[in-house]
Backbone as CSV, one residue per row, in Angstrom:
resi,resn,N_x,N_y,N_z,CA_x,CA_y,CA_z,C_x,C_y,C_z
1,UNK,-33.642,27.567,-14.860,-33.386,27.346,-13.830,-31.672,26.142,-13.933
2,UNK,-31.040,26.729,-12.594,-28.836,26.742,-12.177,-29.480,25.657,-12.360
3,UNK,-28.336,24.012,-13.166,-27.738,23.455,-12.382,-27.150,22.771,-11.056
4,UNK,-27.623,21.546,-10.765,-26.308,21.893,-9.358,-25.390,21.176,-10.018
5,UNK,-23.997,21.697,-9.609,-22.924,21.606,-9.387,-22.413,20.668,-8.698
6,UNK,-21.685,19.850,-10.116,-21.135,18.136,-9.650,-19.817,18.692,-9.962
7,UNK,-18.361,18.163,-8.139,-18.267,17.969,-8.068,-16.669,16.869,-8.623
8,UNK,-15.925,16.824,-9.596,-15.574,15.822,-10.291,-14.363,15.526,-9.381
9,UNK,-13.932,14.342,-8.545,-12.970,14.221,-7.040,-11.967,12.932,-8.028
10,UNK,-10.482,13.196,-8.595,-9.995,12.161,-8.748,-9.333,11.388,-7.903
11,UNK,-9.433,10.337,-7.311,-8.633,9.540,-6.398,-8.572,8.306,-6.196
12,UNK,-7.599,7.617,-5.934,-7.138,6.410,-5.795,-7.054,5.824,-4.543
13,UNK,-7.536,4.793,-3.314,-7.577,4.307,-2.755,-6.859,3.195,-2.112
14,UNK,-6.703,3.143,-1.074,-6.128,1.799,-0.443,-5.873,1.523,1.098
15,UNK,-6.858,0.940,1.255,-7.125,0.585,2.592,-7.642,1.593,3.577
16,UNK,-8.203,1.894,2.791,-9.718,3.147,3.326,-8.401,4.682,3.334
17,UNK,-7.045,4.475,2.618,-6.140,5.647,2.918,-6.490,6.321,1.345
18,UNK,-5.941,7.214,0.969,-5.875,8.843,0.418,-4.614,7.537,-0.413
19,UNK,-4.174,7.144,-2.002,-3.343,7.882,-2.056,-3.083,8.502,-2.970
20,UNK,-3.089,8.444,-3.887,-3.537,9.816,-4.977,-4.942,11.038,-5.371
21,UNK,-4.693,11.596,-4.698,-5.738,13.024,-4.398,-5.321,14.431,-4.119
22,UNK,-6.607,15.137,-4.396,-5.954,16.380,-4.043,-5.409,16.927,-3.132
23,UNK,-5.436,16.106,-1.970,-4.176,16.297,-0.768,-3.339,16.336,-0.821
24,UNK,-2.914,15.037,-1.492,-1.411,14.280,-1.958,-1.387,15.072,-3.012
25,UNK,-1.542,15.690,-3.567,-1.049,16.721,-5.146,-0.588,18.170,-4.224
26,UNK,-1.066,18.654,-3.243,-1.046,19.407,-2.537,0.472,19.058,-1.465
27,UNK,0.050,17.859,-1.594,1.375,18.166,-0.740,3.042,17.876,-0.897
28,UNK,2.253,17.208,-2.736,3.826,17.177,-3.436,4.323,19.041,-3.893
29,UNK,3.276,19.845,-4.013,3.510,20.869,-4.715,4.032,21.541,-3.489
30,UNK,3.731,21.621,-2.162,4.416,21.815,-0.228,6.600,22.008,-0.619
31,UNK,6.053,19.977,-0.964,7.622,19.924,-0.807,8.463,20.545,-1.922
32,UNK,7.809,20.120,-3.567,8.269,20.872,-4.752,8.969,22.556,-4.132
33,UNK,8.079,23.340,-3.179,7.972,25.260,-2.787,8.495,25.261,-1.610
34,UNK,8.478,24.354,-0.575,9.489,24.372,-0.077,10.972,23.681,0.799
35,UNK,10.458,22.755,-0.252,12.643,22.007,0.110,12.325,20.984,1.497
36,UNK,11.147,20.992,1.967,11.336,20.586,3.418,10.192,19.096,4.343
37,UNK,9.892,17.861,3.958,8.564,17.843,4.870,7.574,18.059,5.455
38,UNK,8.599,18.154,6.594,8.056,19.333,7.687,6.976,20.446,7.229
39,UNK,7.815,20.905,6.570,7.341,22.034,6.119,5.955,22.431,5.123
40,UNK,6.503,20.835,4.935,5.576,20.980,4.018,3.993,20.098,4.701
41,UNK,4.429,19.860,4.883,2.784,19.043,5.976,2.396,20.334,6.422
42,UNK,2.663,21.656,7.097,2.339,21.800,7.781,1.419,22.944,7.218
43,UNK,2.266,23.173,5.762,1.859,23.890,4.740,-0.076,22.687,4.275
44,UNK,0.566,22.036,4.125,-0.915,21.261,3.087,-1.515,20.162,4.707
45,UNK,-1.737,20.839,5.786,-2.414,20.649,6.721,-2.561,18.904,7.183
46,UNK,-1.163,18.532,7.257,-0.833,17.264,7.515,-0.216,16.910,8.383
47,UNK,0.117,15.394,9.638,0.366,15.158,10.256,2.166,15.101,9.489
48,UNK,3.070,14.566,10.390,4.834,14.789,9.923,4.406,12.838,9.589
49,UNK,3.572,12.368,10.101,4.205,10.910,9.794,2.617,11.077,8.964
50,UNK,1.636,10.817,8.539,0.271,11.104,8.004,1.414,11.427,6.266
51,UNK,2.312,13.117,6.201,2.616,13.665,4.938,3.632,12.202,4.407
52,UNK,4.662,11.239,5.596,5.201,10.001,4.881,4.235,8.988,4.667
53,UNK,3.649,8.724,5.706,2.639,7.403,4.202,2.317,7.837,2.838
54,UNK,1.817,9.007,3.254,1.725,9.229,2.296,2.447,9.100,0.889
55,UNK,3.606,9.897,1.665,4.408,9.534,-0.073,4.732,8.263,-0.395
56,UNK,5.085,7.596,0.886,5.239,6.014,0.491,4.036,5.789,-0.269
57,UNK,3.109,5.469,-0.296,1.648,5.264,-1.227,1.642,5.909,-2.173
58,UNK,2.037,6.888,-2.413,2.482,7.493,-4.042,3.377,7.062,-4.231
59,UNK,5.183,6.579,-3.873,5.896,6.266,-4.907,6.183,4.325,-4.904
60,UNK,4.931,3.820,-4.734,4.782,1.921,-4.456,4.098,2.548,-6.093
61,UNK,3.797,3.626,-6.264,2.377,2.617,-7.718,3.280,3.758,-8.706
62,UNK,4.400,4.307,-8.516,5.200,4.846,-10.005,6.019,4.117,-9.884
63,UNK,7.018,4.136,-11.526,8.027,3.698,-11.918,9.592,3.864,-11.100
64,UNK,9.464,5.001,-10.621,10.703,5.633,-10.084,9.993,6.415,-8.972
65,UNK,10.924,7.245,-8.242,10.160,8.061,-6.156,9.528,9.256,-6.996
66,UNK,8.599,9.655,-6.691,8.129,10.410,-7.182,8.177,12.260,-5.691
67,UNK,9.415,11.397,-4.758,9.602,12.575,-3.863,11.379,11.947,-2.824
68,UNK,11.446,12.344,-3.205,13.213,11.678,-2.334,13.685,12.704,-1.668
69,UNK,14.567,12.536,-0.618,15.310,13.273,0.667,17.043,13.547,-0.250
70,UNK,17.241,14.372,0.306,18.324,15.061,0.154,19.100,14.252,1.761
71,UNK,20.612,14.755,1.111,21.815,14.261,2.291,21.109,15.085,3.864
72,UNK,21.673,14.174,4.572,20.765,14.170,5.887,19.663,13.781,6.378
73,UNK,18.351,13.347,5.606,17.235,11.983,6.112,17.076,13.012,6.604
74,UNK,15.956,12.128,6.978,14.605,12.818,8.196,14.988,14.176,9.260
75,UNK,15.706,13.646,10.429,16.135,14.644,10.979,16.752,15.930,10.424
76,UNK,17.213,15.674,9.070,17.996,17.258,10.018,18.392,17.632,8.213
77,UNK,18.004,16.737,7.341,18.175,17.292,5.376,16.916,17.328,5.127
78,UNK,16.576,17.692,3.937,15.575,18.447,2.379,14.926,17.347,1.665
79,UNK,14.279,18.157,1.378,13.552,16.690,0.421,13.075,17.389,-0.833
80,UNK,13.478,16.619,-1.759,12.264,17.751,-3.572,11.794,16.738,-4.061
81,UNK,11.262,17.131,-5.215,9.752,16.505,-5.631,10.846,15.750,-7.526
82,UNK,11.149,14.935,-7.709,11.723,14.440,-9.017,11.054,14.536,-10.128
83,UNK,11.955,14.553,-11.275,10.810,14.777,-12.253,9.853,13.923,-12.443
84,UNK,9.931,12.546,-11.950,8.344,11.452,-11.859,7.684,12.132,-10.618
85,UNK,7.534,12.579,-9.845,6.633,13.683,-8.922,6.045,14.860,-10.113
86,UNK,7.159,15.326,-10.750,7.035,16.570,-11.528,5.388,16.648,-12.467
87,UNK,5.796,15.141,-13.017,4.692,14.552,-13.791,3.826,14.885,-13.113
88,UNK,3.806,13.386,-12.124,2.064,13.304,-11.913,1.572,14.393,-11.396
89,UNK,1.842,15.577,-10.644,1.169,16.801,-9.917,0.471,17.117,-11.664
90,UNK,1.749,17.196,-12.770,0.821,17.467,-14.068,0.079,16.631,-14.751
91,UNK,0.026,15.400,-14.956,-0.800,14.656,-15.222,-2.352,14.918,-14.294
92,UNK,-2.273,14.593,-13.027,-3.150,15.187,-11.738,-4.204,15.939,-12.382
93,UNK,-3.184,16.954,-12.511,-4.146,18.109,-12.687,-5.185,18.269,-14.590
94,UNK,-3.748,17.805,-14.997,-4.993,17.762,-16.280,-5.927,16.690,-16.962
95,UNK,-5.752,15.657,-15.742,-6.834,14.620,-15.932,-8.120,14.874,-15.279
96,UNK,-8.104,15.637,-13.871,-8.708,16.704,-13.020,-9.641,17.688,-13.915
97,UNK,-8.447,17.903,-14.520,-9.673,19.438,-15.935,-10.573,18.354,-16.540
98,UNK,-10.141,18.114,-16.467,-10.957,17.001,-18.217,-12.242,16.804,-17.202
99,UNK,-11.928,15.732,-16.123,-13.634,15.300,-15.262,-14.239,16.524,-15.198
100,UNK,-13.492,17.271,-14.331,-14.255,18.781,-14.404,-15.236,19.385,-15.712
101,UNK,-14.866,19.462,-16.886,-15.608,19.439,-17.827,-16.509,18.597,-18.199
102,UNK,-16.677,16.761,-18.112,-17.335,16.474,-18.188,-18.489,16.289,-17.356
103,UNK,-18.382,15.977,-16.480,-19.299,16.809,-14.736,-20.256,17.832,-15.196
104,UNK,-19.703,18.533,-14.984,-20.062,20.831,-16.265,-21.199,20.102,-17.062
105,UNK,-20.809,19.079,-17.819,-22.066,18.452,-19.190,-22.912,17.823,-18.258
106,UNK,-22.900,17.032,-17.539,-23.653,15.600,-16.563,-24.825,16.711,-15.473
107,UNK,-24.419,17.968,-15.130,-24.618,18.788,-14.560,-25.740,19.348,-15.468
108,UNK,-25.506,20.023,-16.758,-26.565,21.009,-17.250,-27.321,20.079,-18.014
109,UNK,-27.177,18.520,-19.194,-27.030,17.857,-19.842,-28.102,16.343,-19.231
110,UNK,-27.085,15.672,-17.872,-27.795,14.972,-17.136,-27.033,13.652,-17.533
111,UNK,-26.825,12.016,-17.156,-26.191,11.918,-17.639,-26.238,11.274,-18.950
112,UNK,-27.379,10.752,-19.374,-28.163,10.985,-21.164,-27.192,10.872,-22.141
113,UNK,-26.377,10.231,-23.056,-25.106,9.642,-23.933,-23.546,10.602,-23.318
114,UNK,-23.735,10.078,-22.428,-22.111,10.417,-21.800,-21.612,9.045,-21.205
115,UNK,-21.784,8.016,-21.457,-21.796,6.909,-21.330,-19.840,7.099,-21.118
116,UNK,-19.404,7.523,-21.753,-17.689,8.038,-21.484,-16.929,8.491,-20.255
117,UNK,-18.134,8.694,-18.988,-17.860,9.595,-18.062,-17.434,8.057,-17.261
118,UNK,-17.908,7.141,-18.063,-17.510,5.730,-16.306,-15.870,5.560,-16.901
119,UNK,-15.541,5.865,-17.817,-13.890,5.621,-17.494,-13.422,6.929,-17.355
120,UNK,-14.170,7.485,-16.561,-13.018,8.368,-15.346,-13.257,8.784,-14.089
121,UNK,-14.166,7.184,-13.894,-14.893,7.459,-12.209,-13.652,6.386,-12.095
122,UNK,-12.358,7.336,-11.598,-10.723,6.279,-10.364,-11.195,6.841,-9.406
123,UNK,-11.585,6.666,-8.409,-12.326,6.971,-7.277,-12.250,5.395,-7.107
124,UNK,-11.428,4.343,-6.578,-11.429,3.171,-6.915,-10.799,2.706,-4.892
125,UNK,-11.375,1.559,-4.500,-10.928,1.673,-3.026,-10.753,-0.015,-2.961
126,UNK,-9.252,0.321,-2.476,-8.507,-1.333,-2.862,-8.572,-1.621,-1.702
127,UNK,-8.249,-3.215,-1.308,-8.386,-2.990,0.769,-6.766,-4.267,0.767
128,UNK,-6.476,-2.981,0.051,-4.583,-3.770,0.459,-4.036,-2.823,0.468
129,UNK,-2.333,-2.853,1.134,-1.567,-1.901,1.905,-0.337,-1.724,0.449
130,UNK,-0.268,-2.833,0.234,1.139,-3.098,-0.739,0.057,-3.059,-2.607
131,UNK,0.503,-2.069,-3.328,0.305,-1.625,-4.246,1.322,-1.421,-5.260
132,UNK,0.949,-2.305,-6.232,2.297,-1.372,-7.076,1.846,-1.086,-9.016
133,UNK,2.530,-0.200,-9.175,2.228,-0.489,-10.763,3.210,-0.960,-11.248
134,UNK,2.967,-1.473,-12.305,4.117,-2.498,-13.055,3.507,-2.787,-14.010
135,UNK,5.040,-3.271,-14.952,4.729,-3.358,-16.762,5.247,-4.658,-16.793
136,UNK,4.534,-6.067,-17.467,4.614,-7.003,-18.024,5.598,-7.394,-18.465
137,UNK,6.165,-8.093,-18.296,7.972,-8.474,-19.238,7.762,-9.511,-19.422
138,UNK,6.975,-11.003,-18.548,7.245,-12.248,-19.435,6.096,-12.989,-18.859
139,UNK,5.078,-13.942,-20.254,4.229,-14.614,-19.151,4.593,-16.001,-20.122
140,UNK,4.993,-16.575,-19.504,5.351,-18.831,-19.482,3.402,-18.576,-18.603
141,UNK,2.827,-20.019,-19.781,1.702,-20.784,-19.488,1.837,-22.057,-19.310
142,UNK,1.888,-22.253,-19.095,1.430,-23.817,-18.325,-0.198,-24.352,-18.673
143,UNK,0.045,-25.744,-18.002,-1.907,-26.462,-18.996,-2.354,-25.358,-17.934
144,UNK,-2.086,-25.832,-17.066,-3.297,-24.943,-16.052,-2.833,-23.673,-15.077
145,UNK,-1.727,-23.566,-15.021,-1.560,-21.489,-14.319,-0.953,-20.574,-16.153
146,UNK,-0.703,-20.044,-15.388,0.484,-18.756,-15.734,1.418,-18.066,-15.077
147,UNK,2.815,-18.083,-15.830,3.551,-17.385,-14.229,3.927,-16.150,-14.566
148,UNK,3.709,-15.214,-14.875,3.803,-13.993,-14.979,4.508,-13.185,-14.306
149,UNK,5.518,-12.067,-15.068,6.766,-11.409,-14.562,6.384,-9.968,-14.339
150,UNK,5.978,-9.746,-13.670,6.584,-7.370,-13.580,7.152,-6.807,-12.777
151,UNK,7.961,-5.871,-14.470,8.505,-4.978,-13.301,8.087,-3.413,-13.028
152,UNK,8.608,-4.134,-11.493,8.380,-2.199,-11.210,9.409,-1.363,-10.926
153,UNK,10.088,-1.836,-11.191,11.470,-0.981,-11.357,12.405,-1.709,-12.099
154,UNK,13.454,-0.699,-11.803,14.388,-1.451,-12.786,15.197,-2.240,-11.578
155,UNK,15.676,-2.240,-10.241,15.487,-3.083,-9.331,14.555,-4.093,-9.269
156,UNK,13.986,-3.873,-9.037,12.943,-4.941,-8.103,11.383,-5.575,-9.304
157,UNK,10.808,-6.901,-9.342,10.485,-7.834,-10.057,9.517,-8.443,-9.227
158,UNK,8.145,-8.555,-9.717,7.215,-9.309,-8.934,6.726,-10.454,-10.219
159,UNK,6.875,-11.427,-8.940,6.071,-13.256,-10.266,4.621,-12.596,-9.504
160,UNK,3.615,-13.011,-10.030,2.388,-13.372,-10.126,2.135,-15.304,-10.162
161,UNK,1.535,-15.984,-9.942,0.538,-17.019,-10.952,-1.049,-16.736,-10.952
162,UNK,-1.329,-16.764,-11.927,-2.490,-16.678,-12.277,-3.114,-17.924,-12.877
163,UNK,-4.117,-18.141,-13.297,-5.149,-19.231,-14.408,-4.589,-18.879,-15.727
164,UNK,-5.043,-19.337,-16.365,-5.104,-19.426,-17.588,-6.147,-18.495,-18.310
165,UNK,-7.124,-19.098,-17.837,-8.484,-18.228,-18.313,-8.412,-16.749,-16.849
166,UNK,-7.677,-16.344,-16.515,-7.595,-14.961,-15.998,-6.603,-14.838,-16.876
167,UNK,-5.624,-15.175,-17.405,-4.347,-14.217,-18.574,-5.428,-13.926,-18.989
168,UNK,-6.014,-14.652,-19.782,-6.461,-14.436,-20.764,-7.659,-13.675,-20.804
169,UNK,-8.342,-12.779,-19.525,-9.169,-11.766,-19.379,-8.850,-10.961,-19.434
170,UNK,-7.304,-10.796,-18.724,-6.835,-9.469,-18.288,-5.793,-8.856,-19.883
171,UNK,-5.715,-9.846,-20.733,-5.010,-10.049,-21.792,-3.814,-9.477,-21.155
172,UNK,-2.825,-11.224,-20.595,-1.972,-10.595,-20.350,-0.704,-10.407,-21.061
173,UNK,0.149,-9.831,-21.460,1.121,-9.993,-22.500,2.711,-8.831,-21.972
174,UNK,2.887,-9.133,-22.856,4.367,-8.343,-22.916,4.033,-6.483,-22.619
175,UNK,4.786,-6.096,-22.234,4.248,-4.334,-22.225,2.484,-4.207,-22.105
176,UNK,1.978,-5.221,-20.682,0.737,-4.522,-20.472,0.895,-3.797,-19.519
177,UNK,0.371,-2.815,-18.595,0.386,-2.459,-17.299,-0.552,-2.658,-16.716
178,UNK,-0.182,-3.057,-15.606,-0.897,-4.189,-14.765,-0.549,-3.617,-13.118
179,UNK,-1.252,-3.458,-11.717,-1.807,-3.134,-10.349,-1.174,-4.769,-10.264
180,UNK,-0.154,-4.243,-9.326,0.591,-5.537,-8.354,-0.397,-5.855,-7.084
181,UNK,-1.282,-6.812,-6.280,-1.283,-5.833,-5.504,-1.138,-7.231,-3.810
182,UNK,-0.948,-6.992,-3.529,-0.082,-8.009,-2.224,-0.168,-7.719,-0.320
183,UNK,-1.847,-8.562,-0.225,-1.906,-8.204,1.651,-1.039,-8.158,2.638
184,UNK,-0.735,-7.040,2.899,0.095,-7.419,4.205,0.284,-8.611,4.730
185,UNK,-0.943,-9.234,4.990,-0.577,-10.470,6.067,-0.385,-11.616,5.093
186,UNK,-0.128,-11.399,4.305,0.242,-12.644,3.023,2.380,-11.703,2.706
187,UNK,2.991,-11.504,3.528,4.080,-10.842,3.724,5.031,-11.645,4.923
188,UNK,5.650,-12.400,4.692,6.902,-12.903,5.483,7.905,-12.318,5.678
189,UNK,8.277,-12.334,7.213,9.734,-11.109,6.980,10.440,-12.178,7.877
190,UNK,11.338,-12.040,7.467,12.911,-13.426,7.722,14.469,-12.592,7.955
191,UNK,14.875,-12.936,8.342,16.480,-11.979,9.138,16.589,-11.611,7.741
192,UNK,17.677,-10.916,6.872,18.174,-10.532,6.989,19.444,-11.628,5.809
193,UNK,19.645,-12.790,6.552,21.665,-13.420,5.928,20.007,-14.842,5.716
194,UNK,18.296,-14.994,5.476,18.450,-16.028,5.460,17.882,-16.604,4.650
195,UNK,18.747,-17.644,4.863,19.201,-18.472,2.414,17.816,-18.659,2.039
196,UNK,17.019,-19.787,2.987,16.148,-20.281,1.977,14.139,-19.274,2.509
197,UNK,13.874,-18.975,2.218,12.487,-18.409,1.978,11.429,-18.951,0.828
198,UNK,10.117,-19.467,1.224,8.940,-19.851,0.656,8.905,-18.574,-0.603
199,UNK,9.173,-18.983,-2.025,8.340,-18.473,-2.918,9.134,-17.915,-4.120
200,UNK,8.929,-16.448,-5.397,10.079,-17.009,-5.815,10.274,-15.173,-5.227
201,UNK,9.616,-14.278,-4.318,9.580,-13.246,-4.443,10.111,-12.875,-3.320
202,UNK,11.085,-12.135,-2.640,11.967,-11.767,-2.450,12.480,-10.606,-2.613
203,UNK,12.769,-9.728,-1.097,13.119,-8.584,-1.207,13.878,-8.159,-0.143
204,UNK,15.681,-7.694,-0.323,16.001,-6.875,1.279,15.701,-6.006,0.617
205,UNK,15.097,-5.196,2.347,15.077,-4.050,3.244,15.569,-3.737,4.584
206,UNK,15.109,-2.328,5.015,15.494,-1.568,5.990,13.861,-1.418,6.737
207,UNK,13.830,-1.779,8.086,12.709,-1.592,8.870,12.351,0.087,9.034
208,UNK,11.916,0.813,8.423,11.429,2.058,8.316,10.433,2.540,9.763
209,UNK,9.659,1.584,9.469,8.401,1.953,11.009,7.948,0.696,10.945
210,UNK,7.575,0.630,12.500,6.874,-1.146,13.405,6.004,0.010,14.285
211,UNK,4.456,-0.617,13.844,3.071,-0.246,15.241,2.794,-1.414,15.546
212,UNK,2.677,-1.327,17.147,2.786,-2.816,17.220,1.393,-2.624,18.443
213,UNK,0.965,-3.888,18.011,-0.458,-4.149,18.709,-0.651,-5.085,19.769
214,UNK,-1.640,-5.720,20.182,-1.282,-6.221,21.381,-0.658,-8.074,20.805
215,UNK,-1.392,-8.290,19.595,-0.893,-9.949,19.062,0.093,-9.752,17.591
216,UNK,-0.384,-8.857,17.470,0.726,-8.069,15.633,0.981,-6.977,16.236
217,UNK,1.986,-6.819,14.178,2.261,-5.322,14.360,2.769,-5.367,12.872
218,UNK,2.321,-3.600,12.693,2.953,-3.414,11.158,4.393,-2.937,11.528
219,UNK,4.519,-3.326,10.242,6.389,-3.788,9.682,6.252,-2.678,8.792
220,UNK,6.376,-1.941,7.949,7.150,-1.164,7.236,8.476,-1.152,6.748
221,UNK,9.074,-1.643,6.017,10.133,-2.406,4.876,10.453,-1.396,4.037
222,UNK,12.016,-0.772,3.629,12.434,0.086,2.957,12.652,-0.531,1.350
223,UNK,12.403,-1.322,0.816,13.369,-2.453,-0.154,13.705,-1.702,-1.163
224,UNK,14.423,-0.333,-1.148,14.787,-0.188,-2.370,13.854,0.937,-3.091
225,UNK,15.159,2.169,-4.030,14.665,2.649,-5.254,12.848,3.346,-4.943
226,UNK,12.686,4.266,-3.897,11.795,4.245,-3.331,10.307,3.701,-2.913
227,UNK,10.776,2.257,-2.867,9.755,1.478,-3.470,9.388,0.678,-1.021
228,UNK,8.325,0.935,-0.450,8.048,0.044,0.794,7.035,-1.252,0.221
229,UNK,7.583,-2.516,1.472,6.894,-3.215,2.046,6.083,-3.029,3.126
230,UNK,4.250,-3.653,3.157,4.005,-3.971,4.328,3.214,-4.854,5.006
231,UNK,3.958,-5.491,6.020,4.003,-6.531,6.670,3.345,-6.527,7.847
232,UNK,2.382,-7.954,8.189,1.480,-7.215,8.939,1.674,-8.974,9.733
233,UNK,2.231,-9.232,10.811,3.191,-10.866,11.663,2.595,-10.363,13.100
234,UNK,3.485,-11.403,13.791,3.016,-11.720,14.825,3.836,-11.136,15.886
235,UNK,3.934,-10.239,16.377,4.539,-9.302,17.950,5.306,-10.319,17.970
236,UNK,5.170,-11.069,18.450,6.600,-12.540,18.836,7.738,-12.565,18.086
237,UNK,7.319,-12.740,16.363,8.273,-13.200,15.839,8.476,-11.807,15.416
238,UNK,7.978,-10.339,15.810,9.125,-9.106,15.114,9.899,-8.935,16.358
239,UNK,9.826,-9.345,17.456,10.169,-8.775,19.043,11.396,-10.370,18.620
240,UNK,11.079,-11.538,17.655,12.721,-12.293,18.171,13.392,-11.884,16.689
241,UNK,13.160,-11.426,15.944,13.826,-10.855,14.618,14.086,-9.749,15.151
242,UNK,14.238,-8.973,16.589,14.674,-8.609,16.790,14.692,-7.005,15.319
243,UNK,13.183,-6.639,15.018,13.089,-5.901,13.918,12.177,-4.284,14.568
244,UNK,13.782,-3.849,14.822,13.803,-2.582,15.255,14.458,-1.727,14.018
245,UNK,13.571,-0.372,14.558,13.705,1.051,12.899,15.142,1.005,12.727
246,UNK,15.711,0.254,11.517,17.141,0.486,10.479,17.497,-0.964,10.553
247,UNK,17.156,-2.026,11.179,17.054,-3.175,10.892,16.909,-3.977,10.107
248,UNK,17.829,-4.860,9.504,17.963,-4.821,8.117,16.761,-6.826,7.526
249,UNK,15.758,-6.507,6.777,15.197,-8.053,7.222,14.913,-7.973,5.648
250,UNK,13.750,-9.552,5.216,13.595,-9.998,3.830,12.760,-9.981,3.830
251,UNK,12.066,-9.552,2.724,9.971,-10.010,2.632,10.489,-11.176,1.425
252,UNK,9.323,-11.539,1.867,9.071,-12.708,1.036,7.449,-13.108,1.048
253,UNK,6.623,-13.450,-0.374,5.328,-13.674,-0.502,5.017,-14.893,-1.643
254,UNK,4.122,-15.974,-1.097,4.125,-16.749,-2.835,3.380,-15.687,-3.700
255,UNK,3.495,-16.055,-5.158,3.465,-15.567,-6.921,2.023,-15.275,-6.695
256,UNK,1.253,-16.953,-5.705,-0.522,-17.921,-6.264,-0.656,-16.036,-5.235
257,UNK,0.310,-15.259,-4.082,-0.817,-14.382,-3.139,-0.336,-13.009,-4.540
258,UNK,-0.306,-12.805,-5.250,0.154,-11.583,-6.043,-1.437,-10.798,-6.800
259,UNK,-2.088,-10.275,-6.759,-3.415,-10.463,-7.206,-2.930,-9.503,-8.509
260,UNK,-3.362,-9.470,-9.825,-3.106,-8.766,-10.563,-4.740,-7.773,-10.605
261,UNK,-4.466,-6.659,-11.242,-5.432,-5.493,-11.884,-4.934,-4.966,-13.315
262,UNK,-6.128,-4.668,-14.091,-6.227,-3.778,-15.330,-6.395,-3.123,-15.109
263,UNK,-7.062,-2.213,-16.045,-7.882,-0.538,-16.666,-8.961,-1.957,-17.854
């Protein structure tokens, strides 16, 4: 009797949207081949906007950008995959090949005796738009809370407040890798020259995109280093702040609103 084939899929999702998977890797490979986001999107079967959304999400999860634009920007320039992006492509294919071997073994022999398969079940769903891969650089313990400082990149640091119990369960210590998650509804936007904002997390940036609904709107802010921050705010606030594409603003959120996840 022929065993059923199991197709192993390696994927990371956020808000129902694929961050890293076969299609996204195909997109990065197309950028490396064509040197253009427009040509790469067409080759990979993406719309231009969907291709940019995918790249932004990937860049937020990596220490440095996987993808950068050349002189001329989106309207006239080219694009390239960085060394970080090439390592992502290589690592993805290596892990997927390993998962495929495990799934083939399961198809032949069943799950008995293969508990390690759970270690490769990486297709998680995260209902948060802002997801950053970080490294813990400092942990300050207080009687009730613990303040954790997380490095996103050389320029970007996020502060999180968790309970002592959570810090112990997550084994938070300098050098520990962690995902930092912030719901878009927790992100506040203010004028670029604002002197005082609540919370320790403040990020200057430029509006890359704004999508309006009847009452609210979604604003994508480029905060530098290939990272973006998404905020969902009242449409009236966005209009009062004149948050059009290219406008500068400050994104902020409370340290207590930062959720940490570890493997």
